[in-house]
KOLBA-971520 format. One record per residue (C-alpha): x negated, y negated, z. Coordinates in pm, whole numbers, padded with zeros to 5 digits, always signed. Layout:
XYZ/...
//
This chain:
+01571-02200+06909/+01375-02058+07206/+01597-02016+07509/+01336-02010+07784/+01019-02195+07872/+00759-02134+08140/+00535-02414+08263/+00193-02358+08422/-00054-02611+08562/-00427-02585+08616/-00684-02771+08821/-01035-02745+08681/-01354-02692+08879/-01544-03022+08917/-01825-02950+08670/-01620-02790+08392/-01686-02922+08042/-01336-03025+07934/-01408-02983+07563/-01527-02628+07627/-01216-02558+07835/-00984-02697+07567/-01157-02489+07300/-01116-02176+07515/-00749-02248+07569/-00675-02328+07204/-00884-02051+07046/-00864-01768+07299/-00613-01800+07582/-00306-01944+07410/-00339-01722+07100/-00348-01418+07332/-00032-01542+07506/+00140-01613+07173/+00070-01255+07065/+00281-01117+07350/+00619-00974+07247/+00894-01234+07270/+00659-01533+07298/+00729-01778+07017/+00475-02050+07093/+00249-02204+07356/+00119-02557+07391/-00167-02708+07593/-00103-03043+07762/-00378-03269+07897/-00282-03457+08214/-00264-03832+08161/-00520-04013+08380/-00498-04364+08233/-00372-04688+08383/-00092-04803+08154/+00190-04974+08346/+00500-04757+08361/+00319-04436+08262/+00284-04190+08548/-00058-04038+08604/-00060-03658+08604/-00139-03491+08934/-00300-03196+08755/-00571-03170+08491/-00378-02964+08234/-00057-02773+08182/+00064-02523+07928/+00414-02440+07819/+00518-02109+07673/+00834-02076+07464/+01022-01746+07480/+01308-01592+07287/+01500-01548+07614/+01469-01502+07988/+01484-01127+07922/+01192-01143+07676/+00984-01328+07935/+01076-01077+08205/+00998-00776+07983/+00646-00914+07944/+00572-01030+08297/+00740-00783+08532/+00745-00413+08602/+00965-00261+08870/+01062-00606+08997/+00701-00716+09054/+00470-00947+08860/+00275-00765+08592/-00013-00885+08374/-00015-00715+08033/-00342-00528+07969/-00387-00715+07639/-00450-01041+07824/-00640-00920+08133/-00981-01018+07995/-00879-01364+07876/-00691-01429+08202/-01002-01336+08401/-01200-01583+08191/-00951-01855+08283/-01080-01835+08643/-01426-01939+08516/-01274-02285+08461/-01004-02306+08726/-00996-02396+09091/-00636-02276+09069/-00353-02235+08827/+00012-02225+08914/+00338-02124+08755/+00556-02430+08808/+00855-02228+08702/+01073-02095+08427/+01335-02311+08262/+01640-02213+08061/+01742-02432+07770/+02073-02609+07826/+02280-02628+07510/
//
């Protein structure tokens, strides 16, 4: 079982075609993330905007969760010399993410409690 998860959120620009964004995420961005060493999976989540009683509305448009073998696997990918590092293999697809985003944020990393 994966031992670490990272959660990111994203706010889309007002005129973004959501179907186009979802296709980009599912066919380009998340597969590039999943190809990183130590990443076991990644999922895209659409923020709930409905009006069902008892169901909280999401404050963000989308989120994605990455599942990692361990905290160490995540850190080997995302840091160099104690500073954040973006692997060259995902630079282009990450830059394309900004075409859609007003902002995206790392909510945080979470260790699995067993």
